[in-house]
matplotlib code that plots the C-alpha trace (Angstrom):
import matplotlib.pyplot as plt

x = [47.3, 45.0, 41.4, 39.6, 42.2, 39.5, 37.7, 34.6, 35.5, 31.8, 28.3, 25.7, 22.8, 19.7, 16.8, 13.9, 11.2, 9.6, 8.8, 12.4, 15.4, 17.9, 21.1, 19.5, 18.8, 21.8, 23.8, 21.6, 21.9, 25.9, 25.9, 24.2, 26.1, 29.6, 30.7, 31.4, 33.7, 35.6, 38.0, 35.8, 31.9, 30.3, 26.6, 25.0, 21.6, 19.8, 16.2, 15.1, 17.6, 21.2, 23.7, 25.2, 28.0, 30.0, 32.1, 35.5, 37.9, 37.3, 34.2, 30.7, 31.1, 33.9, 33.2, 29.5, 28.8, 25.5, 26.7, 27.3, 24.1, 22.4, 24.2, 23.1, 19.7, 16.7, 14.8, 17.0, 19.9, 22.8, 25.4, 28.6, 31.1, 34.3, 37.6, 40.6, 42.0, 45.5, 46.7, 44.8, 42.8, 42.7, 40.0, 40.9, 38.8, 36.2, 32.2, 29.9, 31.8, 30.3, 30.7, 29.7, 29.2, 26.6, 24.9, 25.8, 26.5, 27.1, 28.1, 29.6, 30.2, 31.8, 35.0, 36.1, 38.5, 39.0, 38.4, 40.4, 36.3, 35.7, 39.0, 38.5, 35.1, 36.2, 39.1, 36.4, 34.6, 37.4, 36.5, 40.0, 40.6, 44.0, 45.1, 41.1, 39.8, 37.4, 34.4, 35.7, 35.4, 31.9, 30.9, 33.1, 30.8, 27.5, 28.3, 29.2, 26.0, 24.1, 26.2, 25.3, 21.6, 20.7, 18.5, 20.6, 18.9, 19.5, 22.8, 23.3, 22.2, 23.8, 27.3, 26.1, 27.8, 31.4, 31.1, 32.6, 32.8, 30.9, 28.5, 26.0, 25.4, 23.8, 23.7, 21.7, 20.7, 18.7, 15.6, 15.6, 17.4, 19.0, 20.0, 21.5, 23.0, 25.5, 24.1, 25.3, 24.1, 27.5, 26.9, 23.8, 21.5, 17.9, 14.9, 12.6, 9.6, 9.2, 5.2, 5.8, 9.2, 12.0, 15.3, 17.9, 20.6, 23.9, 21.8, 18.3, 19.7, 19.7, 16.3, 15.5, 17.2, 15.2, 11.7, 11.5, 9.8, 11.7, 10.7, 12.4, 16.1, 17.4, 17.3, 20.7, 20.8, 17.9, 17.8, 15.7, 14.7, 12.9, 11.1, 8.6, 6.5, 7.3, 9.1, 10.0, 12.0, 14.3, 16.2, 19.3, 20.8, 19.3, 19.6, 21.9, 22.7, 25.5, 25.4, 29.0, 28.5, 31.3, 28.4, 26.3, 29.7, 31.1, 30.6, 26.9, 25.4, 23.6, 20.4, 20.2, 18.3, 19.9, 18.0, 15.3, 17.5, 18.3, 21.9, 22.7, 20.4, 22.1, 25.4, 24.0, 23.7, 27.1, 28.1, 25.4, 27.2, 30.6, 29.6, 28.9, 31.9, 33.9, 33.2, 35.4, 35.5, 36.2, 34.7, 34.0, 33.1, 34.3, 33.7, 35.6, 34.0, 31.8, 31.0, 31.6, 29.1, 26.3, 28.3, 29.6, 26.6, 24.7, 28.0, 27.9, 24.2, 24.7, 27.6, 26.2, 29.1, 29.3, 29.2, 30.7, 32.8, 36.0, 37.4, 35.9, 35.7, 36.6, 33.7, 35.1, 38.2, 38.0, 39.9, 41.7, 44.3, 45.9, 48.5, 50.0, 53.4, 56.0, 55.7, 52.0, 52.6, 53.5, 50.5, 48.2, 45.2, 45.2, 43.6, 40.5, 40.5, 40.8, 40.8, 39.2, 41.1, 38.0, 36.5, 40.0, 41.7, 42.6, 39.8, 39.8, 38.7, 37.3, 37.8, 35.5, 36.4, 34.3, 38.4, 41.7, 43.9, 46.9, 47.4, 48.5, 45.7, 44.7, 48.1, 48.7, 44.8, 45.5, 48.8, 46.4, 44.4, 47.1, 48.3, 45.2, 45.6, 44.1, 44.4, 44.4, 42.6, 40.9, 40.0, 36.8, 36.6, 32.7, 34.3, 36.6, 40.2, 40.8, 42.7, 41.6, 41.9, 38.7, 38.7, 34.8, 35.0, 36.7, 40.1, 42.1, 46.2, 47.6, 47.1, 50.8, 49.9, 46.7, 47.5, 45.1, 46.6, 49.9, 49.6, 47.6, 45.4, 48.0, 50.4, 48.3, 47.4, 51.3, 51.5, 49.5, 50.0, 46.5, 45.8, 43.5, 42.2, 39.1, 37.5, 33.7, 33.7, 33.1, 29.4, 28.5, 28.8, 26.5, 24.3, 23.9, 22.7, 19.7, 19.6, 20.5, 24.2, 24.2, 23.2, 26.0, 30.3, 32.6, 35.1, 37.7, 37.3, 37.4, 39.1, 35.8, 34.8, 31.3, 32.0, 34.8, 37.7, 40.0, 43.5, 43.7, 43.4, 46.8, 47.3, 45.3, 47.5, 45.5, 45.7, 44.7]
y = [15.3, 12.7, 13.3, 14.9, 17.9, 19.5, 17.9, 18.5, 17.8, 15.9, 15.1, 15.1, 13.4, 13.4, 11.2, 11.3, 9.0, 5.9, 4.0, 3.9, 1.5, 4.7, 2.9, 1.6, 4.9, 6.7, 3.6, 4.2, 8.0, 8.5, 6.0, 8.0, 10.9, 9.1, 11.7, 14.1, 12.3, 8.8, 9.0, 7.6, 7.2, 6.9, 6.5, 7.5, 6.1, 6.1, 4.4, 7.0, 6.1, 5.3, 6.5, 3.8, 4.8, 2.6, 4.9, 3.4, 4.6, 4.1, 4.2, 3.4, 0.0, -1.2, 0.9, -1.1, -4.5, -6.3, -6.9, -3.2, -2.2, -4.5, -2.8, 0.3, 0.5, 2.9, 5.1, 8.2, 8.6, 11.7, 10.0, 11.5, 11.1, 12.6, 13.9, 14.4, 18.3, 19.0, 17.2, 14.1, 12.2, 9.7, 7.1, 9.6, 12.5, 10.3, 11.7, 11.8, 13.1, 11.2, 12.6, 10.5, 12.7, 15.0, 12.3, 14.0, 13.4, 16.2, 16.3, 19.1, 19.7, 23.0, 24.7, 27.5, 29.6, 31.1, 29.3, 32.3, 33.2, 29.6, 28.6, 31.9, 30.7, 27.1, 28.7, 31.1, 27.6, 25.5, 22.7, 21.4, 21.6, 20.9, 18.9, 19.3, 20.3, 22.4, 20.4, 19.1, 22.2, 23.1, 19.8, 20.3, 23.6, 22.3, 19.6, 21.6, 23.4, 19.6, 18.2, 21.0, 20.7, 22.9, 21.1, 20.3, 23.2, 26.2, 24.9, 25.3, 28.6, 29.6, 28.6, 30.0, 32.5, 31.4, 29.5, 31.9, 30.2, 27.8, 24.8, 23.0, 20.7, 17.9, 16.8, 14.6, 13.3, 10.2, 11.9, 15.1, 16.0, 19.4, 20.8, 24.0, 26.2, 29.1, 32.5, 32.5, 29.4, 28.3, 24.6, 23.0, 21.1, 19.9, 19.2, 16.2, 14.4, 10.7, 9.0, 9.5, 11.4, 14.1, 13.8, 16.3, 15.6, 17.4, 16.8, 15.8, 12.7, 10.8, 11.4, 9.7, 6.6, 6.1, 7.6, 10.4, 13.5, 16.7, 19.9, 22.6, 24.1, 24.9, 28.3, 29.9, 31.0, 28.5, 26.0, 22.8, 21.0, 17.7, 15.5, 13.6, 16.9, 17.2, 19.9, 23.2, 26.4, 29.3, 31.5, 32.6, 34.7, 37.0, 35.0, 36.2, 33.4, 32.6, 28.9, 28.1, 27.7, 24.9, 22.8, 23.6, 23.7, 20.3, 19.0, 18.5, 14.9, 16.1, 14.6, 16.8, 19.9, 23.4, 26.8, 25.3, 23.6, 20.7, 20.4, 18.8, 20.7, 24.3, 22.2, 21.6, 25.5, 26.1, 23.6, 26.0, 29.4, 27.7, 27.1, 30.5, 32.2, 29.7, 28.8, 25.4, 23.3, 20.1, 16.3, 15.3, 16.1, 14.5, 14.7, 14.0, 11.8, 11.5, 15.5, 17.3, 14.8, 17.6, 20.4, 18.5, 17.3, 21.1, 22.5, 19.6, 20.5, 24.1, 23.9, 21.2, 18.7, 15.1, 14.3, 10.7, 9.0, 8.9, 8.4, 5.9, 5.7, 2.8, 3.5, 0.6, 3.0, 4.7, 5.7, 2.8, 1.6, -0.6, 2.0, 0.8, -0.2, 1.5, 0.4, 1.0, 4.5, 6.3, 5.3, 5.7, 7.9, 4.8, 3.3, 5.3, 6.3, 4.8, 5.9, 5.0, 4.7, 4.7, 7.4, 9.6, 8.7, 11.3, 13.5, 17.1, 16.9, 18.9, 17.9, 19.3, 19.1, 21.3, 23.0, 23.0, 23.3, 22.5, 21.7, 17.7, 15.7, 17.9, 17.7, 13.9, 13.6, 16.0, 13.5, 10.4, 11.8, 12.4, 8.9, 7.7, 9.0, 12.5, 15.1, 17.9, 18.7, 21.7, 22.2, 23.7, 24.3, 25.0, 27.5, 30.6, 29.9, 28.7, 31.2, 31.3, 29.4, 28.2, 28.3, 27.1, 23.4, 22.4, 21.0, 23.1, 23.5, 26.7, 29.8, 29.7, 26.0, 27.4, 27.4, 30.0, 32.3, 32.0, 32.0, 33.6, 31.3, 31.3, 30.6, 27.7, 26.6, 26.1, 24.5, 21.6, 21.1, 21.5, 23.2, 25.2, 26.5, 28.3, 29.3, 30.4, 33.6, 34.8, 36.3, 33.3, 31.1, 32.9, 33.5, 29.7, 29.2, 31.1, 32.5, 36.5, 36.4, 37.9, 34.8, 32.9, 32.6, 32.5, 33.1, 30.7, 32.8, 36.2, 36.2, 37.6, 36.1, 36.4, 35.2, 37.1, 34.6, 36.8, 36.0, 33.8, 36.5, 37.2, 34.1, 35.3, 37.8, 39.9, 39.5, 41.9]
z = [-65.9, -68.1, -69.1, -67.7, -67.1, -65.0, -61.7, -60.2, -57.0, -55.3, -55.3, -52.7, -51.9, -49.4, -49.0, -46.5, -47.2, -45.0, -47.4, -49.0, -48.2, -47.9, -48.9, -51.9, -53.4, -52.4, -54.1, -57.2, -57.4, -56.5, -59.8, -61.4, -60.0, -60.7, -63.2, -60.1, -58.3, -58.7, -56.3, -53.0, -52.4, -48.6, -47.2, -43.9, -43.3, -40.1, -38.8, -36.5, -33.5, -35.1, -37.7, -40.0, -42.1, -45.5, -47.0, -49.2, -52.3, -55.2, -58.0, -56.7, -57.9, -56.2, -53.0, -52.3, -51.9, -51.2, -47.7, -47.4, -48.3, -45.9, -43.1, -43.8, -42.2, -42.4, -44.6, -43.9, -45.6, -47.3, -49.6, -51.4, -54.4, -54.0, -56.3, -54.5, -54.6, -55.7, -53.0, -53.2, -51.1, -48.5, -46.9, -43.5, -45.7, -47.2, -46.8, -45.8, -43.0, -39.0, -35.9, -33.4, -30.6, -32.0, -34.3, -37.3, -41.0, -43.7, -47.0, -49.2, -53.1, -53.4, -51.8, -49.2, -50.7, -47.2, -44.0, -42.1, -40.7, -40.0, -38.3, -36.2, -35.1, -34.5, -31.8, -30.4, -29.3, -28.3, -31.1, -32.3, -36.1, -36.7, -40.7, -40.8, -44.9, -45.5, -45.1, -41.9, -40.9, -41.4, -40.1, -36.6, -36.2, -36.7, -34.7, -31.9, -31.8, -32.3, -29.5, -27.1, -27.4, -30.7, -33.6, -36.7, -39.0, -35.9, -36.0, -39.6, -39.6, -36.5, -38.5, -42.3, -42.0, -41.3, -44.4, -47.0, -49.7, -52.8, -51.1, -52.0, -48.6, -47.0, -43.2, -41.4, -37.4, -36.3, -37.8, -40.1, -43.4, -44.2, -47.0, -47.6, -50.8, -50.7, -51.6, -55.1, -55.9, -57.5, -57.6, -58.5, -55.9, -57.0, -54.9, -55.7, -54.4, -54.3, -53.2, -49.6, -49.0, -51.0, -52.3, -52.7, -55.5, -57.2, -60.4, -61.5, -63.5, -59.8, -59.6, -62.6, -61.7, -58.0, -59.6, -57.8, -59.5, -59.9, -58.1, -58.3, -57.7, -53.5, -54.2, -53.5, -49.2, -48.9, -46.5, -46.4, -43.8, -43.9, -41.1, -39.9, -40.5, -43.8, -46.1, -44.7, -46.1, -44.3, -46.5, -44.6, -47.2, -49.7, -53.2, -55.9, -59.0, -60.2, -61.6, -62.5, -66.7, -66.5, -65.4, -68.6, -71.0, -69.4, -65.5, -65.6, -67.4, -70.4, -69.5, -66.0, -66.1, -64.4, -64.5, -66.4, -69.2, -70.5, -70.1, -73.5, -75.4, -74.6, -75.5, -79.0, -79.0, -77.8, -81.3, -83.2, -82.3, -82.9, -86.6, -87.0, -85.6, -87.3, -90.9, -91.8, -94.8, -94.0, -94.3, -91.0, -87.5, -84.7, -81.0, -78.2, -75.9, -74.2, -73.1, -76.4, -78.3, -78.5, -79.3, -82.1, -82.9, -83.1, -84.8, -87.8, -88.4, -88.5, -90.6, -92.7, -92.4, -91.6, -87.8, -86.9, -83.9, -85.4, -81.6, -79.1, -75.4, -73.7, -71.0, -68.4, -67.7, -65.2, -62.1, -60.7, -57.9, -61.0, -62.8, -66.0, -66.2, -68.1, -71.4, -71.2, -70.0, -72.0, -74.5, -71.7, -73.5, -76.1, -72.7, -72.8, -76.5, -80.0, -83.1, -86.2, -89.3, -91.8, -90.9, -90.5, -93.3, -95.8, -94.6, -92.8, -89.5, -87.0, -83.6, -81.2, -77.7, -74.5, -72.8, -73.4, -69.8, -69.9, -73.3, -73.1, -74.0, -77.1, -78.4, -78.1, -79.1, -82.7, -83.0, -82.4, -85.4, -87.7, -86.9, -87.9, -91.3, -91.2, -93.9, -91.6, -88.5, -86.8, -83.2, -81.9, -78.8, -77.3, -74.4, -74.7, -73.1, -69.9, -68.0, -64.2, -61.3, -59.7, -56.2, -55.8, -56.5, -59.5, -59.0, -62.1, -62.1, -60.8, -63.1, -64.2, -65.6, -68.0, -71.7, -72.1, -69.5, -71.1, -74.4, -77.4, -79.4, -82.2, -79.8, -78.3, -82.3, -82.8, -79.0, -79.8, -83.4, -85.6, -88.5, -87.1, -83.4, -82.7, -79.3, -79.2, -78.1, -74.4, -75.8, -77.9, -75.2, -73.0, -75.6, -75.9, -72.7, -73.1, -69.7, -68.1, -68.1, -64.8, -63.9, -64.1, -62.6, -65.2, -63.3, -64.9, -68.3, -67.0, -63.3, -61.9, -58.6, -57.2, -53.6, -52.2, -52.2, -49.4, -49.3, -52.3, -54.7, -54.1, -56.3, -59.2, -62.2, -63.8, -67.3, -70.8]

ax = plt.figure().add_subplot(projection="3d")
ax.plot(x, y, z, "-o")
ax.set_aspect("equal")
plt.show()
């Protein structure tokens, strides 16, 4: 698996603004949220009477042309970017999902580790769900009630208890937008105000793109309804915030706000904590671009070491449908990253990254640094070892493929070929957020799943 080895599955967006071109607002916001999903994108809009939909495979810049946006009429809309699950993706599963009978569109960020309760509910209703994924089953349940005369918000409330997992969702019909979040708020979702309307998005960076003013986060267990009468809220479940800490470590953009904290500042704090825990004699600190840059800056400043960009990332290389030929396949990492010999030659290098998953990418990067003349390479990771699989919307490998679950730190160091390997401690990671520890899900590190994963628990092996 190429960089990155952990994938966030989705980004969601919604707008209700009588003065807005919903399609263009969604387009620019999804562009800002591209990091959360790079395999497909979709937008649904409404002109107050009917829905319009466009989806496609690829990046936002590849999916939409001018004529596509022109054909998406109206000032109400939702949007979605998606990563595939481990089983891959096809255009058949693109979101937003559109139920034409109910005239409802739906988009989901997260994952239901168990759909048993939802499947039984759909069977009871007589709703076909063969070959449907979790998002499609959620949409089918909501659409059933809307098609049978219930309003959209009432349908969401009726089905909510059958959504057993992590979800940050947006839905719409011809005249309103609904946004809702699971009771633990595993995945982020925020609310902003425009001059004449409202916007909801996975991250606040999307608001800056379209000039919307951030108001607050959608609370865990909350449903927000926006229509011509304004905005109102219902609490559907008792809130118990357990934000996935990986949002701070890696997934969220550094300019986004989460739980009142700027993500980039938390990452710098992770680096400061690493300097205290891992004093290292070195000549230069080099980040793995781009997510590890703030942590590397924080480490270098606290350790009194020079910081430099010893690895340059080609920012125009993303997921594409053009695969490298056989001659390039073994050199594929060089398509994304290139070392700078003048920064590395003869130097004791500290390479800062946010995580090691399988170890394959880290191993190749270390060889690349040595190949560019590094005298030694010490690796520092701004989070603890990833030991457990995720069931809440991150596409992680199986536990047996996680190097942190199979080997000690020393064994991992030998495997990746570095001179030194240091992980930030679990407590150090939590302290760096300057937020209460009980507000986070840290399941990838400690195997504690705040939302019941039901039958999937059999896939998790206990570790010492």
